[in-house]
N, C-alpha and C positions, 0 to 999 in steps of 0.2 A: 487452586486450586486445578480438580482435574478437566481434561478436555471434555467438554459437551458439547454433542450439534447445537441445542436449542441455546446454551449461551453465549457457544457463537457468532451466532443468529444474530442476535443480537447487538453484538457491536454491529457486525460486518453488514448489516440493512441497512443500518443509519449514520456510518463512515458518506454514503455519495450528500443523504440531507445536512452534517455537520458541516463538510465543507463547504457546500451551499451558503448555507445561511452564515459563515464564519465567511467567506468571499469576498459574496456576490458583493458587488457595488461597492467595494470599497477602490483605494486610487489606484493605480498602477504604479506609487513608489511603492506600496504595502505589498504587491504581488509580484514587482520586473527586481523586488531587490535580495541581496542573500548576502552573509555569511561571512566575504571577503574572498580573494582566492581562490580560486580550483574548488567551491561551496555550489548549491544551488538555489536556487528562486524559491520563493513559492508557485509559483505557473511553470519549473520542473518540478518542485514536486508531484502535482496535479499530474501532470505528464509524463512522469515513472507509476504514479495507480493506475493507470488506462493503458501502461505497455503491459505491466502483468496480470489483467485483464483478460487482453486479447492473450500472452506466449504463455502466462507463468501458472496459478493454479486450477485450473479444469484442464487442462496439458499435462504437463505431471499426475495427476492424479488418477485421469485414462490413463497416462503411461502406465500407471501403481495396479489400476483395476483389471488391464488388458490383459488380453490368455499370452500373450505372446512373451517368448525366452529374456529378453530386450530390457530390461529393465531403469537405465542409463536413460534419464534428464538432457534436453540441449541445456546447453548451457546460458542461460539468460541475460541479456543485455541489458547492463543497468544504466546506458548513455545512452540508450534508443528513441529516448525524449525527442531531446534536442536538434532528430533530422523529425520525428515525426510530429509533434506539435509546433513546424514551425509556421507563421500564417493565420495559425487559429486566433481567436481569443481567451479570455480564460473562462468568458460565460460558456461558448463550444466547447471547454476541453473538459466541464464540471457538466452539459449533459453528455456528452460519449461518455463519459464514468457511469453517471449514475443507468447509463441506457446497458452498459454493457454488465454491470456488477449487478443491477435487475436478471440481464438472459443469466446469467451464472451463478445464477442464485436458485434462480428457479431451476435450474439444468440440474443441479446440489440435493436439490430438498425430493426432487422427485429420483433421485436415486435409493433413497433412499437404506446410508449405509448402516452395515450390521456391521458388532463392535469387532466380526470377525475380520470384515469390509479390511477396520479402520485400521488393524494393526499386521497389513500386510503389506508388501516393501518398495520402494524402489532405489538406485542408484544416483544419486549428487557426483558430478561429476570429483567435489574437493570433499566434502563431507562425506561419501562414504552412504552406505546404507539409513533408509530414512522411513521412516512407517508413515500410510496416510494419515493418520490423528497426528505423527507428528508437523505436517505436511502444512495440515488444516489448521494448527496452532498457532503454524507462522505467519498464516495468513492474516488470523488476528491478530497478530500484537506487530506485525506489520503494517497491519494499518495504522493502529495506537502508535506506532511508532513514528510517521508520517504528518500524524495530526500534531504532533509535542513538535516535533519538526517542526514544522507548518507553522507553531506559537513564536519557537525558537528565531526564527526569523527572522517574525512579524519585532518580538520583544527588542531584537537587539540591533531596530533602525535607534530606538531611541536607551543606549548605550548609555552613552555619554550626555544625553540629556539631562538624566535624572540623577547627578551626582551622589552624591556621599553615599544615596540609599542606596547604591548598586554592590552595595557590601549584602544588603538584605532581599535580593533580588536574586537566590539561584539562576532560572534559566536563562542570567544576563554574563555570568558565570562561566559557559560548560560549551 
């Protein structure tokens, strides 16, 4: 599917509601579990999404669209959530994510981006030149990837409990 702002918004607008519907009021055993050493919990993933809303998508969009000759993105700290989420509940994180996403999408929609703007480029420190359209498509797939990750983390908590059915449940074997 070719990137389309309206289709992208269908996902970006739903992510906070999807996460809240799926995660609010479930026990800590679901929220704080992970997939093993050096993996993230559901709580960590939500914190990571918040950090992206604060420091990634809109900031990189602005770098691409600004008049400066410097189009280089700052590095994104993929582990900042471990510090930023301390002392918060999952409910607080979900509310913060929803508020940040709403604010970012309001700003994004107000830009009323043109095809020419979507083709403008920035510089990712590892990937090199990227277009605004690629950044925005990544925002959508990033959401979907983390929704899938959350489901996988939770599913794996019953990996041994399903017994021989494990062979028929692909999410348990990834």
